SETOR-232899 format. One line per field, with one value per residue (C-alpha): x, y, z; chain; residue number from 1; residue in one letter. Coordinates in steps of 0.05 Angstrom, whole numbers. Example, Ala and Ser with C-alpha at 12.3 -4.5 7.8 and 13.67 -1.06 7.14 Angstrom:
<recs>
X: (246;273)
Y: (-90;-21)
Z: (156;143)
unit: (A;A)
pos: (1;2)
code: (A;S)
</recs>
This chain:
<recs>
X: (-802;-784;-726;-689;-656;-602;-561;-525;-491;-540;-599;-663;-691;-633;-660;-627;-647;-717;-745;-716;-698;-750;-803;-786;-791;-858;-885;-870;-908;-849;-847;-794;-767;-723;-671;-638;-616;-684;-679;-607;-625;-691;-737;-790;-804;-851;-921;-916;-851;-840;-780;-730;-687;-612;-557;-517;-445;-410;-336;-300;-365;-386;-386;-457;-485;-449;-471;-543;-539;-509;-566;-618;-590;-588;-661;-695;-648;-676;-744;-716;-706;-657;-614;-594;-536;-517;-454;-385;-384;-439;-391;-359;-425;-432;-381;-410;-481;-477;-454;-514;-562;-534;-550;-621;-635;-622;-583;-619;-588;-542;-528;-480;-501;-435;-448;-377;-303;-294;-218;-212;-263;-219;-169;-225;-245;-218;-230;-182;-110;-65;-17;-74;-102;-55;-62;-137;-142;-105;-151;-213;-190;-179;-248;-279;-246;-271;-341;-348;-332;-385;-439;-476;-455;-492;-451;-475;-423;-392;-324;-329;-321;-246;-240;-265;-241;-310;-363;-422;-487;-491;-552;-532;-551;-603;-661;-737;-752;-818;-872;-902;-876;-832;-824;-762;-700;-703;-647;-641;-635;-580;-587;-540;-568;-533;-487;-443;-370;-303;-287;-356;-342;-383;-334;-328;-404;-404;-351;-388;-451;-413;-386;-455;-483;-557;-574;-571;-596;-559;-597;-560;-602;-570;-539;-469;-406;-387;-327;-369;-433;-413;-391;-457;-498;-461;-470;-544;-550;-514;-558;-501;-540;-600;-582;-644;-608;-632;-700;-739;-728;-794;-786;-713;-728;-785;-733;-696;-750;-742;-672;-621;-568;-550;-480;-434;-367;-333;-257;-209;-211;-200;-270;-302;-261;-304;-370;-427;-457;-531;-543;-520;-570;-625;-610;-615;-680;-711;-691;-637;-571;-510;-447;-396;-323;-288;-297;-294;-365;-397;-356;-372;-447;-444;-401;-438;-507;-492;-529;-485;-416;-352;-309;-241;-233;-235;-247;-308;-295;-302;-365;-395;-376;-410;-473;-472;-462;-524;-563;-545;-557;-629;-619;-560;-596;-658;-618;-575;-635;-674;-615;-606;-679;-683;-622;-649;-716;-685;-622;-619;-688;-688;-753;-713;-672;-722;-746;-674;-658;-718;-707;-635;-656;-711;-662;-612;-665;-690;-618;-607;-674;-700;-758;-780;-787;-802;-852;-890;-933;-975;-932;-929;-877;-868;-903;-929)
Y: (964;992;955;981;921;938;898;920;853;797;777;808;737;715;660;684;757;752;684;676;741;788;733;725;800;805;745;783;844;889;935;924;969;927;962;916;914;893;922;902;830;830;820;859;866;814;846;840;880;954;954;1007;995;1004;995;931;929;882;873;939;977;993;1069;1081;1028;1057;1129;1106;1067;1127;1171;1120;1112;1187;1195;1134;1117;1169;1135;1065;1031;981;986;916;913;850;870;890;942;979;994;1044;1081;1090;1140;1205;1177;1161;1233;1260;1212;1232;1305;1284;1250;1183;1135;1072;1006;990;916;881;810;776;724;704;713;775;777;703;713;767;715;686;753;755;830;843;850;798;851;885;822;820;894;890;831;872;931;887;858;929;950;889;909;980;955;914;975;1018;969;907;843;779;721;667;616;602;598;672;690;678;740;787;808;813;760;766;727;673;663;605;592;537;510;509;435;423;394;325;263;272;226;182;201;175;145;188;261;300;373;430;491;558;608;577;596;563;560;530;475;497;468;404;400;401;347;305;311;288;228;209;211;208;156;210;280;337;402;465;519;586;648;641;683;714;669;605;628;609;540;528;555;510;449;465;474;408;370;355;385;430;499;534;599;636;614;645;608;570;547;528;486;451;423;386;338;268;279;223;268;341;363;411;413;471;477;482;557;595;625;556;523;550;563;513;511;524;480;419;434;445;377;345;381;357;284;285;248;294;287;338;355;353;426;417;436;398;336;341;344;284;242;259;248;195;234;224;213;255;259;291;363;377;304;298;224;212;254;214;148;170;187;119;85;119;104;30;19;34;16;64;119;114;108;169;210;191;207;275;292;272;313;374;369;360;403;447;478;555;559;539;603;652;675;683;728;774;772;796;856;874;868;914;966;961;969;1031;1065;1038;1005;1063;1056;1106;1158;1159;1096;1112;1068;1121;1100;1032;968;928)
Z: (-544;-612;-645;-706;-740;-791;-841;-905;-918;-903;-946;-920;-914;-871;-825;-761;-771;-800;-785;-715;-681;-712;-706;-632;-620;-655;-617;-553;-579;-595;-656;-709;-764;-810;-853;-905;-978;-1005;-1075;-1086;-1072;-1110;-1052;-1014;-940;-912;-902;-826;-822;-838;-883;-903;-964;-959;-1011;-1003;-980;-1028;-1044;-1042;-1055;-984;-980;-1005;-957;-897;-913;-920;-855;-819;-844;-824;-754;-744;-769;-738;-681;-632;-633;-620;-553;-585;-647;-668;-717;-756;-794;-768;-825;-788;-731;-778;-783;-708;-680;-708;-706;-631;-617;-656;-620;-553;-568;-587;-520;-486;-529;-551;-528;-586;-597;-645;-662;-677;-731;-750;-737;-780;-777;-796;-852;-885;-910;-954;-985;-1056;-1059;-1001;-1027;-994;-968;-930;-897;-837;-819;-830;-782;-730;-742;-737;-670;-644;-668;-633;-568;-576;-593;-530;-489;-525;-546;-522;-556;-572;-597;-645;-619;-552;-585;-605;-531;-537;-582;-528;-459;-427;-422;-470;-477;-530;-573;-618;-690;-687;-728;-725;-730;-767;-723;-732;-766;-828;-888;-884;-925;-996;-1037;-1099;-1080;-1043;-1021;-1005;-969;-961;-993;-1048;-1052;-1065;-990;-977;-1027;-1087;-1138;-1096;-1098;-1174;-1177;-1127;-1169;-1231;-1194;-1169;-1240;-1257;-1203;-1148;-1163;-1128;-1112;-1091;-1056;-1045;-1075;-1103;-1101;-1168;-1179;-1177;-1210;-1281;-1260;-1223;-1281;-1330;-1285;-1280;-1355;-1368;-1320;-1271;-1214;-1202;-1177;-1150;-1131;-1070;-1044;-986;-921;-921;-993;-983;-921;-956;-1006;-949;-927;-956;-982;-980;-950;-936;-955;-919;-956;-921;-931;-874;-863;-797;-799;-801;-746;-690;-726;-729;-799;-791;-852;-812;-757;-809;-841;-773;-757;-822;-812;-866;-858;-856;-899;-875;-879;-811;-789;-714;-694;-752;-738;-664;-679;-726;-680;-616;-644;-696;-749;-811;-840;-839;-901;-914;-937;-1012;-1029;-1075;-1086;-1011;-1009;-1067;-1033;-969;-1007;-1041;-974;-947;-1011;-1007;-933;-914;-840;-834;-871;-827;-763;-773;-797;-735;-689;-720;-716;-643;-625;-661;-625;-556;-559;-622;-626;-634;-594;-533;-543;-571;-503;-478;-538;-525;-449;-459;-501;-451;-393;-426;-439;-367;-343;-385;-373;-308;-344;-388;-464;-519;-496;-562;-561;-622;-666;-720;-772;-739;-756;-697)
unit: (A;A;A;A;A;A;A;A;A;A;A;A;A;A;A;A;A;A;A;A;A;A;A;A;A;A;A;A;A;A;A;A;A;A;A;A;A;A;A;A;A;A;A;A;A;A;A;A;A;A;A;A;A;A;A;A;A;A;A;A;A;A;A;A;A;A;A;A;A;A;A;A;A;A;A;A;A;A;A;A;A;A;A;A;A;A;A;A;A;A;A;A;A;A;A;A;A;A;A;A;A;A;A;A;A;A;A;A;A;A;A;A;A;A;A;A;A;A;A;A;A;A;A;A;A;A;A;A;A;A;A;A;A;A;A;A;A;A;A;A;A;A;A;A;A;A;A;A;A;A;A;A;A;A;A;A;A;A;A;A;A;A;A;A;A;A;A;A;A;A;A;A;A;A;A;A;A;A;A;A;A;A;A;A;A;A;A;A;A;A;A;A;A;A;A;A;A;A;A;A;A;A;A;A;A;A;A;A;A;A;A;A;A;A;A;A;A;A;A;A;A;A;A;A;A;A;A;A;A;A;A;A;A;A;A;A;A;A;A;A;A;A;A;A;A;A;A;A;A;A;A;A;A;A;A;A;A;A;A;A;A;A;A;A;A;A;A;A;A;A;A;A;A;A;A;A;A;A;A;A;A;A;A;A;A;A;A;A;A;A;A;A;A;A;A;A;A;A;A;A;A;A;A;A;A;A;A;A;A;A;A;A;A;A;A;A;A;A;A;A;A;A;A;A;A;A;A;A;A;A;A;A;A;A;A;A;A;A;A;A;A;A;A;A;A;A;A;A;A;A;A;A;A;A;A;A;A;A;A;A;A;A;A;A;A;A;A;A;A;A;A;A;A;A;A;A;A;A;A;A;A;A;A;A)
pos: (1;2;3;4;5;6;7;8;9;10;11;12;13;14;15;16;17;18;19;20;21;22;23;24;25;26;27;28;29;30;31;32;33;34;35;36;37;38;39;40;41;42;43;44;45;46;47;48;49;50;51;52;53;54;55;56;57;58;59;60;61;62;63;64;65;66;67;68;69;70;71;72;73;74;75;76;77;78;79;80;81;82;83;84;85;86;87;88;89;90;91;92;93;94;95;96;97;98;99;100;101;102;103;104;105;106;107;108;109;110;111;112;113;114;115;116;117;118;119;120;121;122;123;124;125;126;127;128;129;130;131;132;133;134;135;136;137;138;139;140;141;142;143;144;145;146;147;148;149;150;151;152;153;154;155;156;157;158;159;160;161;162;163;164;165;166;167;168;169;170;171;172;173;174;175;176;177;178;179;180;181;182;183;184;185;186;187;188;189;190;191;192;193;194;195;196;197;198;199;200;201;202;203;204;205;206;207;208;209;210;211;212;213;214;215;216;217;218;219;220;221;222;223;224;225;226;227;228;229;230;231;232;233;234;235;236;237;238;239;240;241;242;243;244;245;246;247;248;249;250;251;252;253;254;255;256;257;258;259;260;261;262;263;264;265;266;267;268;269;270;271;272;273;274;275;276;277;278;279;280;281;282;283;284;285;286;287;288;289;290;291;292;293;294;295;296;297;298;299;300;301;302;303;304;305;306;307;308;309;310;311;312;313;314;315;316;317;318;319;320;321;322;323;324;325;326;327;328;329;330;331;332;333;334;335;336;337;338;339;340;341;342;343;344;345;346;347;348;349;350;351;352;353;354;355;356;357;358;359;360;361;362;363;364;365;366;367;368;369;370;371;372;373;374;375;376;377;378;379;380;381;382;383;384)
code: (M;R;I;L;V;V;T;V;V;H;H;P;E;D;A;R;I;L;H;R;E;I;A;A;L;R;D;R;G;H;Q;V;L;Y;A;A;P;F;A;A;L;G;T;A;P;R;P;Y;V;E;G;V;D;L;P;R;A;S;G;R;D;R;G;A;A;L;R;A;A;R;A;L;L;A;E;R;G;P;A;A;D;V;V;L;L;H;D;P;E;L;L;L;A;L;P;G;T;L;R;R;L;R;R;A;G;P;L;P;V;T;V;W;D;V;H;E;D;T;A;A;A;L;V;M;K;S;W;V;P;R;L;L;R;A;P;L;R;T;A;V;R;A;A;E;R;L;A;E;R;R;L;R;L;L;L;A;E;Y;A;Y;Q;D;R;F;R;L;S;H;P;V;I;P;N;L;A;D;P;P;A;G;P;L;P;P;P;G;D;D;R;V;V;Y;L;G;Q;L;S;R;A;R;G;A;L;D;L;I;T;T;A;R;L;L;G;P;A;V;R;V;E;A;I;G;A;A;D;P;D;V;R;D;A;L;A;A;A;D;R;D;G;V;L;R;W;H;G;F;L;P;N;D;R;A;L;A;R;L;T;G;A;L;A;G;L;S;L;L;H;D;Q;P;N;Y;R;H;S;R;P;T;K;V;V;E;Y;M;A;H;G;V;P;V;V;T;T;P;T;P;L;S;A;E;L;V;E;R;H;G;C;G;L;V;V;P;Y;E;D;P;Q;A;A;A;D;A;V;R;R;L;A;G;D;T;D;L;R;L;R;V;A;R;S;G;R;E;A;A;L;S;K;L;D;W;Q;Q;W;A;A;A;F;V;D;Q;L;E;A;W;V;K;E;E;T;G;G;A;V;S;A;D;T;T;G;A;G;W;Y;C)
</recs>
């Protein structure tokens, strides 16, 4: 099959998009064209993927990205068997595009990969005026109901099913546990992996690092929202913590191994109450004890598998105390690290879902076309 993968919001190196889904498609022999905001985020397409650069949708500046996405879908969509969309914003680019594609021939199977609760996430967007948040939530819910009548949906969490009237397949956010034995967790380095924002606990992370002092080094790996960048840069400059900024997935994950703990300090926000932070699964997969706030799915993972400690929301002192407890108790540290690693290998391994993801796309194409795919098999303009 030929699959056109499109995002104007996510980083082109997004683990779910590039390192899991696109990798699974290529492993099955399918051809992928990946459209993403490469230049805007200072990266280039991996050599094994044909990339198309798009503007990035950020804050209120989304018009240019949507116009470019609409043009791309109209130009390259007719040659695709599957169009895989990763942003709710891209739903706005579809109505006129689908009409043009229909005139050009059979429509590609168009899939929306639902990564988050978009309506709940709006309450955390500083660029959305407060008076508009309630009507926007209503509009988003209406758009979701329309989308499930017109498109195929994949859900990243089982809990997302409650937002929709129909049943949709779930392809959860999981990890790729490294093979072979791993070094045990040390006692002097803590890591945070992922986007940094107020709601994700970026300022709590800085305070936790101050409380831990020089005995325990805190490393933050990830891009930051504009309103916390200065604070993180100052903390890095003052030696409070080490902020690496965004790192490609392979380099970021390499920083986890051997850490004393992995932190997830999410605040109590609606969008986080039924989403499982991928960072927690990554910590488990790399044999790193977890310290997390009690977001339901994180706390459930930690309590069920005994892989870390749960601390209150917005309580850096409790987070620092949990880190010190792990640092001072070698038996506890090794036990929870081992439990998390075993659970990740047996229950949370992406490779157990990769085939299901590709099978689902293949089944939808077969259903729509009776088994036929694009007539042009030369691969011109597509990277195999």
